[in-house]
N, C-alpha and C positions, 0 to 999 in steps of 0.2 A: 677438616672433616667435610665441610660443605663442598670444598673444591673437589675432593675425592669422589663424593657422591654424585656431583654434577658430571664428572668425567665418566663415571660408570654409566650414568643415565644416557649420556651422549653416545657412548660406545654401543649400548644396547639399541638405541634408536637407529644408529647407522647400520648395525648388523641386521636389524629387522627390515630396514629399507633395502639393503643389499640383497637380502634373501627373498624379497617379495617377487613373485612371478610376474613377468611382463604381461601386459594385456594386448591382445591382438584382435583386430576386426577384419572381417572378410567382406568383399564387395564383388558382385557378379557384373563386371563391366560390360561384357558381351551382351548380357540380357538387357541391361539398361540401354545400351546403344541401339540394339535391334528394335526396341520398343519406343524410341523417341519418335514423335510425329515428324520431326524434320528428317529422320532417317527413312521412314516409310515414304514420305513425299519425294525424297531424293531418289529412291529406288524406282518409284513409279515414273519419275521424269526420265531416269536413265533408260528404262524400258521403252518409253515413248521415243526418245532420241535414236535408239538403236533401230527401232521399227522404221523411223523416218529415213534412215540411211538406206534401208532395203527398198524404200519406195522411190529412191532417186531414179531419174530418167535413164541413167546409164545402166542401172540394175535391171530395169524393166526391158531395156533393149537387149541386154546381155541374155536374159532369159529367152527372149524371142529367137535370138541368133543361135543359142544352144539347141533349141527345138528344131530349127531349120537344119542345123549341122547334123543332128542325130537322124533326121529324116534322110538326108543325103547319104549318110553312112549306111543306113538300112538299105537304100537302093543299091549302093555299091556291093554290099554283102550279098544281095540277091543275085547279082551278076557275076559273082566271083568264079563260078564254074562255067560261065558262058564265054564264047569267043570275044576277044577285044575288038569292038567296032568303034565307029566315030561317036556314037551315042555314049558308049562307056567312057571313052576318052574325055568327052565333054563333061560327063558327070564327075569324073575324077578331078578335072580342072576346077569345076565349080566347088567341089568339096574342099580342095586345097585353098582356094581364094577365101571361101567362107571361114575356114579354120584359122587362117592368118588374121582375118578381120576380127574374129572372135577373140583371139589371143591378145590383139592390140587393145580391144575394148575392155577385156578382162583386167589387163594390167592397169589401165587407166582407172577403172572402178576400184580395184584393190588399193591403189595409191590414195584415192579419195577416201575410201573407208578407213584406211590406216591413219590418215591425218585427223579425220573426225573422231575416231575412237581414242586417239592419243589426247585430243583436247577434252573429250568427255571424261576420260580417266584422270586427267590432271585436275579438273574441277572437282571430281569425286574425292580424290585424295585430300585436297585442301579442305573440303567441307568435312570429311571424316576426321581429319586431324583436329579441326576446330571443335567438333563435338566431343571427341575423346579428351581433349585438353580440359574442357569444361567439366566433364565427368570426373577426371582425375583430381582437378583442383577442388571440386565440391567434396569428393571422398576424403581428401587430405584434411580439409577444414573440419568436416564433421568428426573425423576420427580424433583429431586434436581436441575439439570441443568436448567430446565424450570421454576424454582421458585415456585413450588408447596409446600404446607405445608405438604401434605400427599398424598399417592396414595393407592387406594383400588382395590382389585380384584373384578370386577363386575360380574364375573362368579362363584365366590366362593359360596359354600353352607355349611350350618351347618350340624352336624351329624343327624339332623332330616329331611334334604332335603330342608329346608327353606333357600332362598338366604341370605347371610350375609349382603350384601348391599341392603337394602330395598328401599331406596329413595336417590336421589341426585339431586340437582338443578344446572344445567349448569356446571356439572363436565366435564372437557375435557377428551375425550377418547384418550389416547396416545398409543393404541394397535399397530397401524401401525408404529409408531415411534420405538417401541420396536422391531417389526418384522424386520424393516430396520437395526436397530443396531445389531441385532443378525446375520443377513445376512452378514453384514460387518465383523463380528467377526468369520465367518465361519460356521454359523448355518442356512443354507438356508431353506426356506419353500417351500412346494409344490405349484404348480400353483393355482391361484385363481379359484375356482369352482371345483377343484379336490376333490373328497370325500375321507375322511380318512377311511381306512378299519377298520371295527369293530374288537375288540378283540374277539378271539374265546370264545365260551361259555364254562363254566367249565364242566369238564367231570363228568359223573354220578358217585358219590362216591360209589354207591352200585355195580357198574359194571353190567355185564350181569346176567340175572336171570336164575338160574339152576332149571329145572323142578323138581317137586316132584312126587313120584310114585303114 
């Protein structure tokens, strides 16, 4: 009799456990990452480095040569309906020489900028991965400690731009818990209400346009 009662009790317990709804937590990882002081500082440094690229001596010289080239082009255009004389021929030669010199310098500067940008991006990706790994690990730990069965990034998007988490019912948002834990671990966030500086827009891959004759 006791064995039968124990068996029934065990069956009821297992049934109740099996029927219990899983508990899910939500974390806004993008929000956390964007508000980390290290992220803000990194974006400011990125802006500074990209500005320094454009201050390179080759960039300054290229801008001067483009101005000179445009001036020569304007002079040629002004003479387009005039008879071709020696002065016009010399102007055309000067324009072509300046155009070739500008093209050579432009290519040199673009190669320099591409290498510098590649190095900046490499360091940015490594730092970003490190920060995201810390956020993910902290989120995972807190979700387990609070008894959740799973935690989802509510700010995550698929490669088509559609949110990965489309719907959740009563999922607890533990974002602030993660922020607090990161702060305790030495990853402080910027003050609430402080806007995160946007990443600089990609440089024009074609660079400055060289006028044609």
